[in-house]
Every structure is written in C-alpha cells, then in structure tokens.
N, C-alpha and C positions, 0 to 999 in steps of 0.2 A: 274308612276311618280317617278322621281329621288328623293332620300333623300337628303335634303339640309344639309350641314355641317354648324353648327353654331360655328363661331370662333370669339373670343373676343380679343380686344387690351385694356389693362389697362394702363392708363397714369400715370406713377409713377416716383419718384425721384431715385437717386442712392441708397437709402436705401430701395427701393421697397415699399414706402409708397405713398399714394395719397396726393397731395398737392393742395392748393387752388389757382391753376393757370390753364390757358387754356390748353386744350388737346395738342395743337401743341407745347407748351413750356415744355412738359415733358422731363426728362432726358432719359427715356427709355420707351419702351412698352413691357409689359409682355403679351404674347400670350397664351390664354387658348382655349381649344376646348371642346365642349359639347359631352359627350359620353352617354351611356345608363343611368347612374345613377347620374353623377355630372359633374363638370368642371375639366378638367385635364390640368396642366401646360404643354405647348409645348416648349417654348423657350422665351428668352428675347432678344429684339432688341434695340440697341442704337438709339436714335432719332438724326440722323446725319443732320436733316433738321431744328433743333431747332432755329438756328440763321440765317437761309437763308433769305436774303432780309430784315431783321429786322431793319437795320439802315435806310432804306428808308420808310418803312411802317409796323407798327405793324399789324399782321394779314393779311399779303399780300396774294394775290391770288397765287403767285409763290410758296410760302411756303405751302399753303393749298393744291395745286395741287401735289406738290412733296410728301407730306405725304399721300395724297389719293392714288396716284399711288403705293407708297411703300407698304402701308397696303393692298391694293387690290392684289398685287403680293404675299402676304403672306396668302391669302385666308380669310382675316378678313372681317366680315360683321356687327360687333357690336363694338362700341367704348364706353369705360367706363372712366369717369373722374369726378372730382369735379366741373369743369367749362368748358365751351366752349366759344370761342370768336366769332367774326363776321363771320368767315369762316364756321360756322355751317350751313349757308345757302347753301354752296357748299357740305359740308360733308353729309347732310341728303339726298342727291341724290344717295349716294353710300352705306351709313352705317346707322344703327340705333344708334343714339346718346343717351347715358344713363348718367344722372347726379346722382351721389351717394353722400351720406353724411357720409360715413365711412372713416377710415384712412388707413386700410390695406386690401390687397387682401383676406386674410383669413377671414376678417369680411364680405366682400361683396360676396364671393363665395356662401354661403348658401342662401343669399338673392336672388341672380340671379337665382340659381337653383330653388328656390321656385316660381319664376315668369317666368319660361321658356315658359309656355303656351302662355303668352302675347307676348313674344319676337318672338317665332316661328310663331305665327299667323301673326305678322307684316312682317316677312321675306317671308312667303308663299304667302301673298297677293301682294307682290312686287309693292307697290305704286310708283308713279313717285318721290315722296318725302316722306321719312320715317318720322314718328312722333318722337318727343322728349319724351323720358321716363324719369321720375323723380322718383327715389326710395328713400323714407325717411321712414316714418312709414308704408306706403303702396306703391302702384304704381300708377302713374298718367301718362297718355299718352296725349300729347297736340301737336297741330300744331305749327310749327315754323313761327313766323311773318317775312314776307319778307321786 
C-alpha cells in the first residue's frame, strides 16, 4: 500500500495569522507537509481567487471550485482555518476541513501533530465526504450538514 502524503493548507492573512473569516477569504495559504516527526513548512501561496465572483455571490461555487482545483494541484488534502463558509459542502469531498481556535501557525502545529492519528485515519478511510474536525481543547469529528 502506498504511503499517503499529508499536506495541509493554513488559511492566513498577510501577517501569517489565522483570522476569523472563511477559508476562501484568506490572503494566502501556508502549505505544510507531515514528515516523520512533525509538520514542515513547504511554501506560501497567494490566494488569487479571494475575490473571484464575490460581487455576484458570497461563497460562490465558481470561487470554491477554483480554490479546490488550485489546492489539489499543490497536493493538499487537509484545510485548516478558523471558519468555513457554505462551500464546505463542496470542500469536504476533496479535503479534510479542520476548524482551529488558535491565532498562529506556530500554535497550531503541535496540536495538529498531536492529533495526526485521527487525521491519517480519515485520509486512509477515503470516505465520499470527509468529516469536519474541530480542534479546541480536544478534537471532535462531526458530519457536515447538507
């Protein structure tokens, strides 16, 4: 069985902090990859789709699909943000969405590393729709309401 690479996209602002806004509204995505011991920074990608179609419809499918295609092309399979919008119903067919309550990547890295067993289990099971993970004091995995 091939080893699955776990690659994360953190939705952050220009200062590399998590903001209380939807994943698709982030200024940039910081890409991290799981290695043997922890998560290593790979690169930062500007969210050039942030304002796509927003004048017509907030959370548009056009914007959602553009971000999905972009992040899939970067090998991402886990999304980390403080919030997700209605496109989470599309997103969870391709990625594990994780809601966090910390403000910086440095704060969330050890938390994600601690919970990698849960995340890897979800990736390896390859459901048609991934569960939403919420990490606050512990970790909770829940279905996304359609």
